[in-house]
N, C-alpha and C positions, 0 to 999 in steps of 0.2 A: 504494500500500500504506500502510495506517495501522495502527500498533500502539498499543494502549490499555492503560493500567495504572491500576486503581482503588485508592484508599486512603481511610482515614477511618472504616471500619466499626468496630464494637465492641459492647460491652454497655452499655445505658443503661436507666434506669428509665422507666416510663410517665410521659409528660408532659415528658420531657427532649428534648434536641436533639442532633443530629449533623450534621456537614457532610462529605459525600462529595466526593472529588476524582477526576478522571479525566484523567491526563496522556497526551497523544497525541504520537506521533513523526511526523515528516514535515512538509514545508513547506506542504502543502496543507490543513492543518487547517481553516482559515477557509472552505474551500469545502464543508465537510461539515455536514450536519444532524447533531446529536448527540442521543442519547436515553438515558434510564435505564429499565431494566427490572428486575424482581425475580422470584425463583422460590423456591418452597418444595418440599420433596420430594413427588413424586407429582402435582405440579400443573404446568400449562403456564406458560411464561414470561409474565409480566404486564407490560403497559405502565405506566410511572409518569409520565414526563414527556419532552418533547422540545423542542428549541430550534433555530430556524433559523440559518443560517450567520452572519447579522448580529446575531442576538440579538433581533431585533425582533418575532418571533412565537414564542409558546410554547404548548404543549399540556400538559394535565394529565389524569390519570385522576380521575374523580369522587371516588374514595376518598382522594385526597391533596390535592385542591384546597383552597386556603386554609391548608394546613399546610406544604406543600413548595414550594420555589422553585428552579427551574433557572436557571443563568446560565453565561456563558462569558467567558473572557478570551483572545481570539485571539492577543494578543501573547505569552501564556504557554502557548499550545496546551493549555489546560485548560478543562474543563467541571466545574461544581459542582452539587451537589444539597444545598441546605440543608433539613434536615428538623426541623421543630418539632412540639411537642405529639404526640410519638410514642406509638403505641399498641402493645400486644402483637401485634396482627394485622399490624403493619408488619414483623415479624420475617421475614427472608428473606435470600437471597444476592442482592446488588444488582450489576447489570452495567451498564456503559456501552457504547454502540454507536454506530457511524457509518454514515450513509447519504447518498445524493445528494438524496433527496426527503423532505420532512417527512411523517412517517407515525407512526401508533400501532401498526402491525403489525410484530411482531418479524421476520417473514420478509422484510421490506423492507430490513433492515439488513445491511450487508455485512461489517462488522468489529466484533469483540467483544473486550472485556477478559476477564480471568479471574474477575472477581467479587470482592466484598468482603462479608463477613458482617455483618449488622446483627441484633442480638438485643435485644428490648425486654422487660424483665421487668415483671410486674404488681405 
């Protein structure tokens, strides 16, 4: 069992930056692939980024590649999403999630946090 708690969301102007954090409980955090997803009302949950258990492999959605960076600190049981050059279309509720296999598909993830809101004003 893994419990996830996101933080770091907020309101930022276009072009600004935010860093999201996701703190995980449990001693087996380092065995899990971690992902970030986002969702806006009426739309399906969208893949943003994922990172392997070692941090050696990362995946990004095309829409965020070059602007967002996913990283993890297994000693702190935490995964991060550094978001730069934010755009209004990045506005969403951002979730972190855990799974056993590296994937871009939300239905492959077993554990989810409650989400943190990111709002980018134009």
